[in-house]
FIBA-415150 format. One record per residue (C-alpha): residue in one letter; x, y, z; residue number from 1. Coordinates in nm, 2 decimals. Each point is the difference from the previous one (the first is absolute). Last residue first. Layout:
residues N
<marse code="a" xx="X" yy="Y" zz="Z" pos="NUM"/>
...
end
This chain:
residues 246
<marse code="x" xx="-0.81" yy="-0.49" zz="2.84" pos="246"/>
<marse code="x" xx="0.27" yy="0.19" zz="-0.12" pos="245"/>
<marse code="x" xx="0.19" yy="-0.09" zz="0.28" pos="244"/>
<marse code="x" xx="-0.03" yy="-0.38" zz="-0.07" pos="243"/>
<marse code="x" xx="0.19" yy="0.06" zz="-0.37" pos="242"/>
<marse code="x" xx="0.30" yy="0.06" zz="0.27" pos="241"/>
<marse code="x" xx="0.16" yy="0.31" zz="-0.01" pos="240"/>
<marse code="x" xx="0.35" yy="0.10" zz="-0.11" pos="239"/>
<marse code="x" xx="0.17" yy="0.36" zz="0.00" pos="238"/>
<marse code="x" xx="0.10" yy="0.27" zz="-0.21" pos="237"/>
<marse code="x" xx="-0.23" yy="0.26" zz="0.10" pos="236"/>
<marse code="x" xx="-0.18" yy="-0.03" zz="-0.35" pos="235"/>
<marse code="x" xx="-0.11" yy="-0.36" zz="0.05" pos="234"/>
<marse code="x" xx="0.14" yy="-0.31" zz="-0.09" pos="233"/>
<marse code="x" xx="-0.19" yy="-0.29" zz="0.06" pos="232"/>
<marse code="x" xx="0.00" yy="-0.36" zz="0.13" pos="231"/>
<marse code="x" xx="-0.04" yy="-0.37" zz="-0.08" pos="230"/>
<marse code="x" xx="-0.14" yy="0.01" zz="-0.29" pos="229"/>
<marse code="x" xx="-0.11" yy="-0.28" zz="-0.16" pos="228"/>
<marse code="x" xx="-0.38" yy="-0.04" zz="0.02" pos="227"/>
<marse code="x" xx="-0.07" yy="0.37" zz="-0.08" pos="226"/>
<marse code="x" xx="0.16" yy="0.01" zz="-0.29" pos="225"/>
<marse code="x" xx="-0.09" yy="-0.36" zz="-0.13" pos="224"/>
<marse code="x" xx="-0.37" yy="0.09" zz="0.04" pos="223"/>
<marse code="x" xx="0.01" yy="0.32" zz="-0.20" pos="222"/>
<marse code="x" xx="0.19" yy="-0.18" zz="-0.31" pos="221"/>
<marse code="x" xx="-0.25" yy="-0.27" zz="-0.01" pos="220"/>
<marse code="x" xx="-0.32" yy="0.28" zz="0.03" pos="219"/>
<marse code="x" xx="0.16" yy="0.23" zz="-0.27" pos="218"/>
<marse code="x" xx="0.10" yy="-0.25" zz="-0.22" pos="217"/>
<marse code="x" xx="-0.37" yy="-0.14" zz="0.00" pos="216"/>
<marse code="x" xx="-0.19" yy="0.35" zz="-0.02" pos="215"/>
<marse code="x" xx="0.29" yy="0.07" zz="-0.29" pos="214"/>
<marse code="x" xx="-0.12" yy="-0.34" zz="-0.19" pos="213"/>
<marse code="x" xx="-0.33" yy="0.04" zz="0.10" pos="212"/>
<marse code="x" xx="0.00" yy="0.37" zz="-0.18" pos="211"/>
<marse code="x" xx="0.16" yy="-0.05" zz="-0.32" pos="210"/>
<marse code="x" xx="-0.16" yy="-0.36" zz="-0.07" pos="209"/>
<marse code="x" xx="-0.31" yy="0.16" zz="0.08" pos="208"/>
<marse code="x" xx="0.05" yy="0.28" zz="-0.26" pos="207"/>
<marse code="x" xx="0.14" yy="-0.27" zz="-0.28" pos="206"/>
<marse code="x" xx="-0.30" yy="-0.27" zz="0.07" pos="205"/>
<marse code="x" xx="0.05" yy="-0.25" zz="0.22" pos="204"/>
<marse code="x" xx="0.04" yy="-0.37" zz="-0.04" pos="203"/>
<marse code="x" xx="0.31" yy="0.05" zz="-0.07" pos="202"/>
<marse code="x" xx="0.14" yy="0.12" zz="0.34" pos="201"/>
<marse code="x" xx="0.30" yy="0.16" zz="-0.07" pos="200"/>
<marse code="x" xx="0.35" yy="-0.15" zz="0.14" pos="199"/>
<marse code="x" xx="0.17" yy="0.07" zz="0.37" pos="198"/>
<marse code="x" xx="0.31" yy="-0.16" zz="0.02" pos="197"/>
<marse code="x" xx="0.07" yy="-0.13" zz="0.37" pos="196"/>
<marse code="x" xx="0.15" yy="0.23" zz="0.26" pos="195"/>
<marse code="x" xx="0.35" yy="0.13" zz="-0.01" pos="194"/>
<marse code="x" xx="0.09" yy="0.12" zz="0.38" pos="193"/>
<marse code="x" xx="0.27" yy="0.23" zz="0.07" pos="192"/>
<marse code="x" xx="0.16" yy="0.05" zz="0.36" pos="191"/>
<marse code="x" xx="0.11" yy="0.27" zz="0.13" pos="190"/>
<marse code="x" xx="0.17" yy="0.09" zz="0.28" pos="189"/>
<marse code="x" xx="-0.14" yy="0.35" zz="0.27" pos="188"/>
<marse code="x" xx="0.25" yy="0.29" zz="0.05" pos="187"/>
<marse code="x" xx="0.04" yy="0.04" zz="0.37" pos="186"/>
<marse code="x" xx="0.28" yy="-0.19" zz="0.05" pos="185"/>
<marse code="x" xx="0.07" yy="-0.13" zz="0.36" pos="184"/>
<marse code="x" xx="-0.04" yy="-0.34" zz="-0.09" pos="183"/>
<marse code="x" xx="0.23" yy="-0.02" zz="-0.21" pos="182"/>
<marse code="x" xx="0.23" yy="-0.21" zz="0.19" pos="181"/>
<marse code="x" xx="-0.26" yy="-0.29" zz="0.03" pos="180"/>
<marse code="x" xx="-0.32" yy="0.10" zz="-0.18" pos="179"/>
<marse code="x" xx="-0.14" yy="0.29" zz="-0.23" pos="178"/>
<marse code="x" xx="-0.40" yy="-0.02" zz="0.00" pos="177"/>
<marse code="x" xx="-0.15" yy="-0.05" zz="-0.33" pos="176"/>
<marse code="x" xx="-0.18" yy="0.21" zz="-0.27" pos="175"/>
<marse code="x" xx="-0.18" yy="-0.10" zz="-0.30" pos="174"/>
<marse code="x" xx="0.06" yy="0.04" zz="-0.40" pos="173"/>
<marse code="x" xx="-0.27" yy="-0.18" zz="-0.18" pos="172"/>
<marse code="x" xx="0.05" yy="-0.10" zz="-0.40" pos="171"/>
<marse code="x" xx="-0.41" yy="-0.10" zz="-0.25" pos="170"/>
<marse code="x" xx="0.15" yy="-0.17" zz="-0.25" pos="169"/>
<marse code="x" xx="-0.31" yy="0.08" zz="-0.26" pos="168"/>
<marse code="x" xx="-0.02" yy="-0.24" zz="-0.32" pos="167"/>
<marse code="x" xx="-0.04" yy="0.10" zz="-0.37" pos="166"/>
<marse code="x" xx="-0.27" yy="-0.02" zz="-0.23" pos="165"/>
<marse code="x" xx="0.10" yy="0.29" zz="-0.13" pos="164"/>
<marse code="x" xx="-0.33" yy="0.22" zz="0.02" pos="163"/>
<marse code="x" xx="-0.10" yy="-0.13" zz="0.35" pos="162"/>
<marse code="x" xx="0.35" yy="0.03" zz="0.13" pos="161"/>
<marse code="x" xx="0.01" yy="0.39" zz="-0.12" pos="160"/>
<marse code="x" xx="-0.33" yy="0.05" zz="0.19" pos="159"/>
<marse code="x" xx="0.16" yy="-0.14" zz="0.30" pos="158"/>
<marse code="x" xx="0.31" yy="0.24" zz="-0.02" pos="157"/>
<marse code="x" xx="-0.19" yy="0.32" zz="-0.02" pos="156"/>
<marse code="x" xx="-0.28" yy="-0.05" zz="0.25" pos="155"/>
<marse code="x" xx="0.14" yy="0.15" zz="0.27" pos="154"/>
<marse code="x" xx="0.04" yy="-0.11" zz="0.31" pos="153"/>
<marse code="x" xx="-0.14" yy="0.16" zz="0.38" pos="152"/>
<marse code="x" xx="0.34" yy="0.06" zz="0.21" pos="151"/>
<marse code="x" xx="0.15" yy="-0.26" zz="0.20" pos="150"/>
<marse code="x" xx="0.02" yy="0.02" zz="0.36" pos="149"/>
<marse code="x" xx="0.24" yy="0.11" zz="0.22" pos="148"/>
<marse code="x" xx="0.23" yy="0.15" zz="-0.22" pos="147"/>
<marse code="x" xx="0.36" yy="-0.06" zz="0.08" pos="146"/>
<marse code="x" xx="0.12" yy="0.28" zz="-0.26" pos="145"/>
<marse code="x" xx="-0.31" yy="0.10" zz="-0.23" pos="144"/>
<marse code="x" xx="0.04" yy="-0.03" zz="-0.42" pos="143"/>
<marse code="x" xx="-0.30" yy="0.09" zz="-0.20" pos="142"/>
<marse code="x" xx="-0.16" yy="-0.21" zz="-0.25" pos="141"/>
<marse code="x" xx="-0.18" yy="-0.23" zz="0.24" pos="140"/>
<marse code="x" xx="0.02" yy="-0.30" zz="-0.30" pos="139"/>
<marse code="x" xx="0.40" yy="0.04" zz="-0.06" pos="138"/>
<marse code="x" xx="0.06" yy="-0.10" zz="-0.35" pos="137"/>
<marse code="x" xx="0.33" yy="-0.26" zz="-0.05" pos="136"/>
<marse code="x" xx="0.02" yy="-0.14" zz="-0.34" pos="135"/>
<marse code="x" xx="0.12" yy="-0.28" zz="-0.14" pos="134"/>
<marse code="x" xx="0.04" yy="-0.11" zz="-0.36" pos="133"/>
<marse code="x" xx="-0.17" yy="-0.27" zz="-0.17" pos="132"/>
<marse code="x" xx="-0.03" yy="0.18" zz="-0.37" pos="131"/>
<marse code="x" xx="-0.41" yy="0.03" zz="0.09" pos="130"/>
<marse code="x" xx="0.15" yy="0.22" zz="0.33" pos="129"/>
<marse code="x" xx="0.20" yy="0.24" zz="-0.21" pos="128"/>
<marse code="x" xx="-0.24" yy="0.09" zz="-0.28" pos="127"/>
<marse code="x" xx="-0.31" yy="0.03" zz="0.29" pos="126"/>
<marse code="x" xx="0.27" yy="0.27" zz="0.20" pos="125"/>
<marse code="x" xx="0.07" yy="0.20" zz="-0.34" pos="124"/>
<marse code="x" xx="-0.36" yy="0.02" zz="-0.08" pos="123"/>
<marse code="x" xx="-0.06" yy="0.18" zz="0.32" pos="122"/>
<marse code="x" xx="0.24" yy="0.20" zz="-0.02" pos="121"/>
<marse code="x" xx="-0.08" yy="0.11" zz="-0.33" pos="120"/>
<marse code="x" xx="-0.37" yy="0.06" zz="0.13" pos="119"/>
<marse code="x" xx="0.18" yy="0.18" zz="0.22" pos="118"/>
<marse code="x" xx="0.18" yy="0.21" zz="-0.21" pos="117"/>
<marse code="x" xx="-0.32" yy="0.08" zz="-0.14" pos="116"/>
<marse code="x" xx="-0.18" yy="0.08" zz="0.32" pos="115"/>
<marse code="x" xx="0.24" yy="0.21" zz="0.12" pos="114"/>
<marse code="x" xx="0.20" yy="-0.02" zz="0.40" pos="113"/>
<marse code="x" xx="0.23" yy="-0.30" zz="-0.10" pos="112"/>
<marse code="x" xx="0.11" yy="-0.31" zz="0.25" pos="111"/>
<marse code="x" xx="0.37" yy="-0.04" zz="-0.04" pos="110"/>
<marse code="x" xx="0.15" yy="-0.31" zz="-0.10" pos="109"/>
<marse code="x" xx="0.34" yy="-0.14" zz="0.18" pos="108"/>
<marse code="x" xx="0.19" yy="-0.25" zz="-0.16" pos="107"/>
<marse code="x" xx="0.25" yy="0.07" zz="0.26" pos="106"/>
<marse code="x" xx="0.20" yy="0.19" zz="-0.27" pos="105"/>
<marse code="x" xx="-0.34" yy="0.24" zz="0.00" pos="104"/>
<marse code="x" xx="0.06" yy="0.02" zz="0.40" pos="103"/>
<marse code="x" xx="0.38" yy="0.06" zz="-0.04" pos="102"/>
<marse code="x" xx="-0.10" yy="0.32" zz="-0.25" pos="101"/>
<marse code="x" xx="-0.27" yy="0.15" zz="0.26" pos="100"/>
<marse code="x" xx="0.28" yy="-0.04" zz="0.26" pos="99"/>
<marse code="x" xx="0.27" yy="0.17" zz="-0.17" pos="98"/>
<marse code="x" xx="-0.23" yy="0.34" zz="0.02" pos="97"/>
<marse code="x" xx="-0.38" yy="-0.13" zz="0.10" pos="96"/>
<marse code="x" xx="-0.19" yy="0.04" zz="-0.32" pos="95"/>
<marse code="x" xx="-0.06" yy="-0.38" zz="-0.02" pos="94"/>
<marse code="x" xx="-0.19" yy="0.06" zz="0.35" pos="93"/>
<marse code="x" xx="-0.22" yy="0.22" zz="-0.14" pos="92"/>
<marse code="x" xx="-0.16" yy="-0.25" zz="-0.23" pos="91"/>
<marse code="x" xx="-0.09" yy="-0.21" zz="0.33" pos="90"/>
<marse code="x" xx="0.11" yy="-0.33" zz="-0.06" pos="89"/>
<marse code="x" xx="-0.07" yy="-0.31" zz="-0.13" pos="88"/>
<marse code="x" xx="0.29" yy="-0.29" zz="0.01" pos="87"/>
<marse code="x" xx="0.07" yy="-0.20" zz="-0.24" pos="86"/>
<marse code="x" xx="0.14" yy="-0.39" zz="0.06" pos="85"/>
<marse code="x" xx="0.34" yy="-0.17" zz="-0.05" pos="84"/>
<marse code="x" xx="-0.13" yy="-0.35" zz="0.02" pos="83"/>
<marse code="x" xx="0.06" yy="-0.35" zz="0.17" pos="82"/>
<marse code="x" xx="0.33" yy="0.13" zz="0.16" pos="81"/>
<marse code="x" xx="-0.13" yy="0.22" zz="0.15" pos="80"/>
<marse code="x" xx="-0.41" yy="0.06" zz="0.03" pos="79"/>
<marse code="x" xx="-0.03" yy="0.01" zz="0.39" pos="78"/>
<marse code="x" xx="0.36" yy="0.10" zz="0.12" pos="77"/>
<marse code="x" xx="0.13" yy="0.25" zz="-0.20" pos="76"/>
<marse code="x" xx="-0.33" yy="0.18" zz="-0.18" pos="75"/>
<marse code="x" xx="-0.18" yy="-0.05" zz="0.32" pos="74"/>
<marse code="x" xx="0.27" yy="0.12" zz="0.21" pos="73"/>
<marse code="x" xx="0.06" yy="0.31" zz="-0.23" pos="72"/>
<marse code="x" xx="-0.36" yy="0.08" zz="-0.03" pos="71"/>
<marse code="x" xx="-0.05" yy="-0.02" zz="0.41" pos="70"/>
<marse code="x" xx="0.29" yy="0.25" zz="0.09" pos="69"/>
<marse code="x" xx="-0.18" yy="0.24" zz="0.09" pos="68"/>
<marse code="x" xx="-0.26" yy="-0.21" zz="0.24" pos="67"/>
<marse code="x" xx="-0.38" yy="-0.07" zz="-0.03" pos="66"/>
<marse code="x" xx="-0.12" yy="-0.01" zz="-0.33" pos="65"/>
<marse code="x" xx="-0.18" yy="-0.35" zz="0.01" pos="64"/>
<marse code="x" xx="0.16" yy="-0.23" zz="-0.27" pos="63"/>
<marse code="x" xx="-0.19" yy="-0.04" zz="-0.34" pos="62"/>
<marse code="x" xx="0.24" yy="-0.25" zz="-0.25" pos="61"/>
<marse code="x" xx="-0.21" yy="0.02" zz="-0.30" pos="60"/>
<marse code="x" xx="0.08" yy="-0.29" zz="-0.24" pos="59"/>
<marse code="x" xx="0.12" yy="-0.13" zz="-0.32" pos="58"/>
<marse code="x" xx="0.08" yy="-0.35" zz="-0.05" pos="57"/>
<marse code="x" xx="0.11" yy="-0.34" zz="0.12" pos="56"/>
<marse code="x" xx="-0.10" yy="0.07" zz="0.32" pos="55"/>
<marse code="x" xx="0.01" yy="-0.33" zz="0.22" pos="54"/>
<marse code="x" xx="0.34" yy="0.07" zz="0.16" pos="53"/>
<marse code="x" xx="-0.20" yy="0.34" zz="0.16" pos="52"/>
<marse code="x" xx="-0.09" yy="-0.25" zz="0.26" pos="51"/>
<marse code="x" xx="0.33" yy="-0.09" zz="0.05" pos="50"/>
<marse code="x" xx="0.05" yy="0.36" zz="0.18" pos="49"/>
<marse code="x" xx="-0.23" yy="-0.10" zz="0.26" pos="48"/>
<marse code="x" xx="0.17" yy="0.23" zz="0.33" pos="47"/>
<marse code="x" xx="0.25" yy="0.27" zz="-0.06" pos="46"/>
<marse code="x" xx="0.25" yy="0.10" zz="0.25" pos="45"/>
<marse code="x" xx="0.16" yy="0.33" zz="0.08" pos="44"/>
<marse code="x" xx="0.17" yy="0.14" zz="0.29" pos="43"/>
<marse code="x" xx="-0.10" yy="0.38" zz="-0.09" pos="42"/>
<marse code="x" xx="0.31" yy="0.21" zz="-0.01" pos="41"/>
<marse code="x" xx="0.28" yy="-0.25" zz="0.03" pos="40"/>
<marse code="x" xx="-0.19" yy="-0.23" zz="-0.25" pos="39"/>
<marse code="x" xx="-0.17" yy="0.25" zz="-0.22" pos="38"/>
<marse code="x" xx="0.34" yy="0.15" zz="-0.09" pos="37"/>
<marse code="x" xx="0.17" yy="-0.34" zz="-0.04" pos="36"/>
<marse code="x" xx="-0.26" yy="-0.11" zz="-0.27" pos="35"/>
<marse code="x" xx="-0.01" yy="0.33" zz="-0.13" pos="34"/>
<marse code="x" xx="0.38" yy="-0.05" zz="-0.10" pos="33"/>
<marse code="x" xx="0.05" yy="-0.29" zz="-0.22" pos="32"/>
<marse code="x" xx="-0.34" yy="0.04" zz="-0.17" pos="31"/>
<marse code="x" xx="0.04" yy="0.38" zz="-0.09" pos="30"/>
<marse code="x" xx="0.33" yy="-0.08" zz="-0.15" pos="29"/>
<marse code="x" xx="-0.17" yy="-0.21" zz="-0.23" pos="28"/>
<marse code="x" xx="-0.29" yy="0.24" zz="-0.06" pos="27"/>
<marse code="x" xx="0.28" yy="0.22" zz="-0.09" pos="26"/>
<marse code="x" xx="0.14" yy="-0.23" zz="-0.24" pos="25"/>
<marse code="x" xx="-0.32" yy="-0.03" zz="-0.14" pos="24"/>
<marse code="x" xx="-0.06" yy="0.36" zz="-0.04" pos="23"/>
<marse code="x" xx="0.34" yy="0.04" zz="-0.18" pos="22"/>
<marse code="x" xx="-0.11" yy="-0.28" zz="-0.24" pos="21"/>
<marse code="x" xx="-0.32" yy="0.17" zz="-0.10" pos="20"/>
<marse code="x" xx="0.13" yy="0.35" zz="-0.02" pos="19"/>
<marse code="x" xx="0.25" yy="-0.15" zz="-0.26" pos="18"/>
<marse code="x" xx="-0.26" yy="-0.20" zz="-0.18" pos="17"/>
<marse code="x" xx="-0.20" yy="0.39" zz="-0.01" pos="16"/>
<marse code="x" xx="-0.36" yy="-0.17" zz="0.02" pos="15"/>
<marse code="x" xx="-0.14" yy="0.22" zz="0.31" pos="14"/>
<marse code="x" xx="-0.36" yy="-0.12" zz="0.07" pos="13"/>
<marse code="x" xx="-0.21" yy="0.31" zz="0.07" pos="12"/>
<marse code="x" xx="-0.01" yy="0.15" zz="-0.36" pos="11"/>
<marse code="x" xx="-0.17" yy="-0.30" zz="-0.12" pos="10"/>
<marse code="x" xx="0.07" yy="-0.08" zz="-0.33" pos="9"/>
<marse code="x" xx="0.16" yy="-0.36" zz="0.05" pos="8"/>
<marse code="x" xx="-0.35" yy="-0.09" zz="0.09" pos="7"/>
<marse code="x" xx="0.08" yy="-0.33" zz="0.19" pos="6"/>
<marse code="x" xx="-0.13" yy="-0.29" zz="-0.20" pos="5"/>
<marse code="x" xx="-0.37" yy="-0.13" zz="0.10" pos="4"/>
<marse code="x" xx="-0.03" yy="-0.34" zz="0.07" pos="3"/>
<marse code="x" xx="-0.31" yy="-0.18" zz="-0.13" pos="2"/>
<marse code="x" xx="-0.22" yy="-0.17" zz="0.26" pos="1"/>
end
């Protein structure tokens, strides 16, 4: 497949050399700081990172959206150092004073509201993928911290995968019980599971491909989420066992 160059006129991507340099420095600073923050807050453990070595070109990273810092964890501890990914976020997040500038500097791309802007947005993402970039895109859409079940997936990431023939890399964040001297802790610790890359089925039509790919990834991620969770954290700030839900 012929690789397209990223459209340099695209307003969603900053082209100023100084801006890109400062953005790179900020990203490196984040890479240094974020692992310590997530270690303190979540004692994060990541499983399956070797699977990413097989990915030589572009990829769509599709994590569960159940932690306030899951984008930071995915960028700093899943993708890095193999790739510095782009992160798809809500457009309103980019308009938050100071925070919005930081998100943009860390390669955040906002989902626009207007139809014309969405066309440019989708073209930008497709071009980035075909230029061998990685993009973090949440299939659930909404962030609900410490959710007890995954929300229904949206089709966007899977259509994009089929249009570009780029793999989906599912990532599932699950909860585990604090142990030892931290057994008193109310909030659970976090484990991140990188699942096998998922590709569109070439034997299907384009319309059938994205539906099948969406269903396949949704099934795999839900199964991992259910099987790997050791505990949940509810609104009353207490832990309870998985068995208590049934």
